[in-house]
C-alpha positions in Angstrom: 0.1 -3.0 13.3 -3.0 -5.2 12.6 -5.5 -2.3 12.5 -5.7 1.4 11.7 -8.6 3.2 13.4 -9.5 5.9 10.9 -10.8 9.3 12.1 -14.1 8.6 10.3 -14.7 5.5 12.6 -13.8 2.8 10.1 -11.3 0.2 11.3 -9.0 -1.0 8.7 -8.0 -4.6 9.4 -4.6 -4.8 7.8 -3.5 -8.2 9.2 -4.6 -9.9 5.9 -1.8 -10.1 3.4 -2.0 -8.7 0.9 -4.2 -6.1 2.5 -7.2 -4.9 0.3 -6.5 -1.4 1.7 -2.7 -1.4 1.1 -0.6 0.0 -1.7 3.1 0.5 -2.2 4.3 4.0 -3.0 7.5 4.4 -4.9 9.1 7.5 -6.4 10.0 7.4 -10.1 13.7 7.6 -9.3 13.5 4.7 -6.8 11.5 2.7 -9.4 14.1 3.2 -12.1 16.9 2.3 -9.7 15.1 -0.9 -8.6 14.3 -1.8 -12.2 17.9 -1.3 -13.3 19.2 -3.5 -10.4 16.6 -6.2 -11.3 17.7 -6.1 -15.0 21.4 -6.3 -14.0 20.7 -9.3 -11.7 18.4 -11.3 -14.0 21.1 -13.6 -15.5 19.2 -16.6 -14.1 15.9 -17.3 -12.5 17.6 -17.8 -9.1 19.5 -14.5 -9.5 16.3 -12.7 -10.4 14.5 -14.2 -7.4 17.3 -13.1 -5.1 17.3 -9.6 -6.6 13.5 -9.3 -6.2 13.8 -10.3 -2.6 16.7 -7.9 -1.8 15.7 -4.9 -4.0 12.0 -5.0 -3.8 10.9 -7.0 -0.7 14.1 -6.9 1.4 16.7 -4.7 2.9 17.4 -2.5 -0.1 13.8 -1.3 -0.6 14.1 1.9 1.4 12.5 3.9 -1.4 9.2 1.9 -1.2 6.6 3.3 1.2 3.5 1.6 2.5 0.1 3.3 2.2 -3.3 2.3 3.3 -6.6 3.9 2.2 -9.8 4.0 4.2 -12.7 2.8 2.0 -15.2 4.9 4.0 -13.7 8.4 3.7 -10.7 7.8 1.4 -8.1 9.1 4.0 -4.6 7.9 2.9 -2.2 6.8 5.6 1.4 6.8 4.5 4.1 4.8 6.4 7.8 5.0 5.9 7.8 1.2 5.7 5.4 -1.6 6.1 7.0 -2.4 9.5 6.2 1.0 11.0 3.3 1.3 13.5 2.6 5.0 13.0 2.0 6.9 9.8 4.4 9.7 8.7 1.5 11.5 7.0 -2.3 11.3 6.7 -4.2 12.9 3.8 -7.9 13.4 3.4 -9.3 13.4 -0.2 -10.3 16.9 -1.4 -11.6 16.0 -4.8 -12.5 13.0 -6.9 -12.9 9.3 -6.1 -10.3 7.5 -3.9 -11.4 4.0 -5.0 -8.6 3.9 -7.5 -6.3 3.3 -4.6 -8.2 0.1 -3.5 -7.8 -3.4 -4.8 -11.2 -4.7 -6.0 -12.9 -6.2 -2.9 -16.4 -7.3 -2.0 -16.7 -4.4 0.5 -16.4 -1.7 -2.2 -19.6 -0.4 -3.7 -20.2 -1.0 -7.4 -20.5 2.7 -8.2 -17.0 3.5 -7.0 -18.1 5.4 -3.9 -17.1 4.7 -0.3 -18.0 1.3 1.0 -21.1 1.1 3.2 -19.6 -1.1 5.9 -18.9 0.6 9.2 -15.8 -1.5 10.1 -13.2 -3.4 8.3 -13.1 -6.2 10.8 
């Protein structure tokens, strides 16, 4: 899934890692569960690295969803996992400023509004 073609016409190039358009979404319960597992497995730096890999990045991270936001119209694309090629849901911003969902990038305007670029390529 190297690109998402947004309904507004913006093309989100998500092949760059980490993606400037990407965010992880995690429920409070899943966050607490992962935190507790990390604390329990942090006896040594090696054990902590293994726990981070397994509980956050690896096979036990089923509670962490992948989201991408369009910097042009602020649509939010939610994927069940980063490996999925189709979103499970798409939202369009009804109110406010969606730039809080983006990492600071040169393509974002300084006033916090949508970027003026037409494509993310």
